[in-house]
C-alpha positions, 0 to 999 in steps of 0.5 A, a space after each residue: 274521673 278521667 284523671 283517676 283512670 289516667 293515674 291507674 293506667 300509668 301505674 299499670 304501665 309501671 308495674 308491667 315495665 318493672 316486672 320484666 327486670 327480674 331474674 327468671 327461676 331457670 336463669 343459671 347465671 352462666 352467661 348463656 345469652 338469655 337462653 333459659 334451657 335447663 342447665 342440668 340437661 348437659 347434652 355434651 356429657 358423655 356416657 362412658 358406661 359399658 356393661 363388660 367394662 369397669 369404670 372408675 372415677 376419682 374426683 375432688 369436689 371442693 367442699 361439697 357442696 360449695 354452691 346451691 347448684 352443685 348437687 344438681 350438676 354433680 348428680 346429672 354428670 354422674 348419671 350421664 357418665 354412668 360409671 361403676 365407681 366414684 371416689 370423692 374427696 372433700 365431702 364437707 356435708 355427708 347429709 347433702 351427698 346422702 340426699 343426692 345419692 338417695 335420688 339415684 336408685 342405681 347407686 349406693 354410698 359409703 363414707 369414711 369415719 376419720 377425715 372430719 369435714 373434708 372426708 371421703 365418699 365411695 359411690 358405686 353402681 349396685 348392678 355391678 359392684 358389691 361393697 364388702 368392707 373398708 379399712 381406714 389405714 393408720 387412723 389410730 396413729 397421732 396427727 401431730 409433728 413429733 419432729 423425729 425421723 420415724 414417719 410411721 409412728 405419726 402416719 396420720 400426720 403424713 396424710 394430713 389427718 385424712 387416713 387412706 380409705 381402703 375399700 374392698 369391693 367385688 365387680 361382676 357383670 354376671 360373666 366376669 368377676 374381679 375383686 378390687 382394693 380401692 385405696 382412696 387418698 387426699 394428701 397434704 396440699 401446697 408447698 413446693 416439690 422440694 423434699 427435705 427429710 430434716 423438715 418434718 413439717 414440710 408439705 412435700 416431705 409429708 406427701 413423700 412419706 405418705 407415698 412411702 407408707 402406702 407403697 410399703 403397705 401394698 407390697 407387704 399386705 396386698 401383693 397378690 390383690 388387685 389394688 388401685 390407689 386413687 385421689 388427690 395427691 397434691 403433687 405441686 411443682 414439677 409435673 414429672 415422675 420424679 416429683 417426691 410426691 409420686 416418685 415411690 410409685 413412678 421413679 424406677 431409677 431411684 425407688 425399687 417400689 416403683 417397678 410394682 406400680 403404674 401411673 395409669 394417667 402418665 400420658 396426662 402428667 407428661 402432656 400439655 398443661 391444658 389437659 391437667 386435672 387442676 387448672 387453677 382457675 381461681 388460684 395463683 398456683 400454676 395448673 397441675 395434674 394433681 389427681 391420679 389413679 395408680 394400679 399395682 403389678 397384679 393389675 398390669 395385664 388388665 391395663 392392656 385394655 385400659 383407657 385413662 383420661 381427665 374429664 373436661 368439666 367446661 366441655 361436659 357442662 357447657 359452662 364457663 371455667 369460672 362457673 365450673 370453679 365456683 359452682 362445681 369444683 376446682 378439680 376435674 375428674 380422672 377416669 380409668 376404664 378397663 376390661 376384666 
């Protein structure tokens, strides 16, 4: 009888000892030293929302959602930031974004229809923003390299089969009202910053042609409208206004069109690499400021009251660079705020 009791007692001790070795359900794996507080409370995240100010955020959320915790992080960050308009790139799953926004009663969403499994989504605050319509530019053009010098006849190819998503919206706080055309883009990735007009398949050549197409479209079709171009321009290489990807919008010495546009985040582009939107946490590429918000001349007077910045995800979330990269995105958002 004593031997039996000893046997059960030893078994009980083994079970108790083993039960302490598992991962708790609230363990986020963020190297937080055993602190099992809710990782999605995000006490460092800033509330940017003001009732008389327009807040616009562009964000490439890599292959959303790339991790089981991505939706929780993104939802809580969006609600903390409290912005009026979010424009997302790389929407791998529309249903996942829908299920997330459906739990955010203050927001609604619109998707593109032409960009496949890495598409666009516009998410906006119902209190201030009315969605009027959308137009996917050049969606009816071929997505193939035809090898000729006419880059307009295969414009979709220049945009990497992600036709720009033009969203016509109205913002109003009940006192002031402004109509906006938000043209969202996601240019071809990779390559370098060398433009070669004779190499029609080159990544930089395609990006440069995409910018030429956009500047021409806006100048000829939206000259009297308030236009904001935003998204991932993928301007690798030299981080300057002469980079061929940006130059039609930024280089006034060589492009007449550039006098009609302003890169709102120019100070970031010309600042230290530590402030860029893309840090290359898990890449062999150097850090680069790939994500931009560009306004047209009609909005220049409004820009006098504006602020533009990159939102540091490691600071806002309190988790490591590697965890931001693996659980949220390799891009950091860019925010533009102005008073209408």
